[in-house]
C-alpha positions as CSV (number, residue, x, y, z in Angstrom):
1,M,-10.5,-47.2,12.6
2,L,-9.1,-44.3,14.5
3,F,-6.1,-43.9,12.2
4,G,-8.4,-43.9,9.1
5,S,-10.6,-41.1,10.4
6,F,-7.5,-39.1,11.5
7,Q,-6.0,-39.4,8.0
8,Y,-9.3,-38.3,6.5
9,S,-9.5,-35.2,8.7
10,L,-5.9,-34.3,7.6
11,Q,-6.9,-34.5,3.9
12,R,-9.9,-32.2,4.5
13,V,-7.8,-29.6,6.2
14,N,-5.5,-29.4,3.1
15,F,-8.4,-28.5,0.8
16,M,-10.1,-26.0,3.0
17,S,-8.3,-22.8,2.1
18,K,-5.6,-21.5,-0.2
19,N,-2.4,-19.7,0.8
20,S,-2.3,-16.0,0.4
21,K,-0.5,-14.7,-2.6
22,G,0.6,-11.4,-1.1
23,Q,-0.7,-8.2,0.5
24,F,-2.9,-7.2,-2.5
25,S,-4.1,-10.6,-3.4
26,G,-7.6,-10.5,-4.8
27,R,-7.7,-6.6,-4.7
28,T,-6.3,-5.7,-8.1
29,R,-9.8,-5.1,-9.4
30,N,-10.5,-2.6,-6.6
31,I,-7.1,-0.9,-6.9
32,A,-7.3,-0.2,-10.6
33,R,-11.1,0.2,-10.9
34,H,-11.6,3.9,-11.7
35,F,-8.3,4.9,-13.2
36,K,-5.8,3.5,-15.7
37,P,-2.1,3.5,-14.7
38,S,-0.2,5.9,-16.9
39,K,3.4,6.0,-17.9
40,L,5.4,8.2,-15.6
41,S,7.9,10.8,-16.7
42,V,11.3,11.4,-15.1
43,N,9.7,14.4,-13.2
44,H,7.7,12.0,-11.0
45,Y,10.9,10.3,-9.9
46,V,12.8,13.4,-9.0
47,K,10.1,15.3,-7.0
48,S,11.2,17.0,-3.9
49,F,9.3,18.3,-0.9
50,E,10.2,20.5,2.0
51,I,9.5,19.6,5.6
52,G,6.1,21.0,6.5
53,D,4.6,20.7,3.0
54,T,1.1,19.4,2.7
55,V,1.0,16.3,0.4
56,A,-1.7,13.9,-0.8
57,I,-1.0,10.2,-1.1
58,V,-1.7,8.9,-4.6
59,P,-0.4,5.3,-5.0
60,K,0.9,4.3,-8.4
61,H,0.3,0.5,-8.1
62,N,2.3,-0.6,-11.0
63,Y,5.4,0.5,-9.1
64,R,7.0,-0.9,-6.0
65,N,6.7,0.4,-2.4
66,A,3.2,1.7,-2.9
67,P,1.4,2.5,0.3
68,H,-1.7,0.5,1.3
69,P,-4.9,1.4,-0.6
70,R,-6.6,2.6,2.6
71,Y,-4.3,5.6,2.5
72,R,-5.3,6.6,-1.1
73,G,-6.3,10.3,-1.2
74,K,-5.3,11.0,2.4
75,V,-3.6,14.4,3.1
76,G,-0.8,14.8,5.5
77,K,2.3,16.8,6.3
78,V,5.9,15.9,5.5
79,T,7.8,15.6,8.7
80,G,11.1,14.2,7.5
81,K,13.1,12.2,5.0
82,R,14.4,8.7,5.0
83,G,16.7,7.8,2.1
84,D,14.8,8.7,-1.0
85,A,11.4,8.5,0.7
86,Y,9.5,11.0,2.9
87,V,7.9,10.6,6.3
88,V,4.3,11.7,6.1
89,E,2.2,12.3,9.2
90,L,-1.5,11.5,8.9
91,R,-4.4,12.0,11.3
92,Q,-6.8,9.1,11.3
93,L,-9.6,9.7,13.7
94,R,-7.9,10.2,17.1
95,S,-4.5,8.6,16.1
96,I,-1.6,10.1,14.3
97,K,0.2,7.8,11.9
98,E,3.6,8.1,10.2
99,L,4.0,6.6,6.8
100,V,7.3,6.3,4.9
101,V,6.3,6.9,1.3
102,P,8.5,7.4,-1.8
103,A,8.1,10.7,-3.7
104,L,6.6,8.8,-6.6
105,H,3.4,8.2,-4.7
106,L,3.1,11.8,-3.3
107,E,1.6,15.0,-4.8
108,K,1.4,18.5,-3.4
109,A,-2.0,19.2,-2.0
């Protein structure tokens, strides 16, 4: 009797929830709700910014290494460069956050 009820409880656990399919699982409707992704020209890939420039984060979600949607539209300052990406310093309430964002997802503010 004990073994039967234990086996039944294991079967119930397996059907309770699904595994996540990634960071943006179930959010694609919210991400692409008010805009349509456009084809990008070469100029978007070869943008350059100077240290101290003010930039806005505009994620292009059909491309890799996009920042999290919570940072969409936030404005920050470029504080450095790592590889082809830029280090952007944001103020969020009382904290200061540093994001490493590729130039593709940045625009001058």
